[in-house]
N, C-alpha and C positions, 0 to 999 in steps of 0.2 A: 432452425439454424443449420446451415450446410455442414455436412460431415467433413472433418479434417483428414488429411492424408498423413497426419502425424502418427508416430508409433506410441503405444502405451508402454509405461515403465513397469517394473516388477509389481507395483501396487495397483496396476490397472488404471493409473491416471494418465490421460492423454496430454501431450505437450505440443503446442503449436505457437501461433503468434502471440499468445497471451497465457494467462494462468487459468487453468480450468478448475472451477469450484466444484467440490465433491457434492454439496447438497443440491445446488441448482443445475449443475452441468453447464452453466453459462460461462463463456469465455470472458475474462476481464482483460480489456485491451487498453493500450495507451491512448492519449488524447487524439480524437479524430480518427480512430482506427476501427470503429464499428459500433456494435450494439451497446446500449447503456449498461453500466455496471450494476450488478445486483449482489450485494454482500451485506451481511449483518455487521461484521467486524473486519476492519483492515488493521493489520499489525505491521508497523513500519519500524525497521531496525536500522538506525544510523543514517538513513537516506535523507538527502536535503533537497537539492535542486530538482531531482527527478520526481519529486512528489509535490512541487510547488504549483498551485493553481494559477499563479501569475503568468505562467507560460502560455496560457490561453489568450492573454491580452497583448496587443502590440505596445511597443514603447518601453520595454525593459530588457535587461540583459539576457533573459531566457525566453523571450517571445518566440513562439513557434517551435520550441524544443519539445520533443515527445516526452510525455510524462505518464506516470501511473495515476489513474483516476481514483486514488484512495479516498479523496474527499467526497466521493459519491456513496461511500458506505454509511450505514446507519450510525456506527460508532467507530472511532479511530483511536488506536493506541500507538504512540510514538515512543520508542526507546532510544534515548541519546545520552551522551555524556554531558552535553551542555547545549546552550542555545546558539552555539557558534554558527556562522554562515557557511554555506557550501562554496563551491568553486566560483560561482558567479558573484558572490559577495553581497547578496540581497537577502532581506528577511523572507522567511517562508510563511506565506499566508495561512498555510494549513495549521500552523501552531496556534493561531488565534481563533481558529474555527471552534465554535461552542461544542461541537461533537468530538473534539480532539482531547484526549487525556495524555499529558506528557509524563513520562517515567524516566527520571534522570538517574542513570546507573550504567554500569558495565553490562553489555548485552548478555553475556553468559550468565551472570548472576541474576539479572532481571528476568530472563526466560526461565531460569530455575524457580524463582519466586512465583512467577505467573503460573507455571505448570503445577506447582504445589498447591496454589490457591484454587485452581480449577479442579484438581483432583479432590480437594477437600469439599468443594461445593457439589460435585456430581457423585461423589461416593466412591 
């Protein structure tokens, strides 16, 4: 992968056109923006249209819209308050994906619960 001209933040994580994964070093990019995504888990908090795989197909309200390819992760966790629609008013196909786990809660409380559970598992 070509080196980015982006600057590293205080933790040494480089930021450029996508999100740099710490474990693989691969850049996660939006639809049609580059290399395939390689991630074990995608954590989505409150996002709707910007994660909807329907954007890759013509003929709907979000066709061609850049999206985050979270559906390419091995496992997906979505934290939302409800199954409400996004701005485009269409169902998000990500939520019906068998790899997706929906967690209906306030984001702050849900993240605290998830953090506590992970700490318990890993010691």
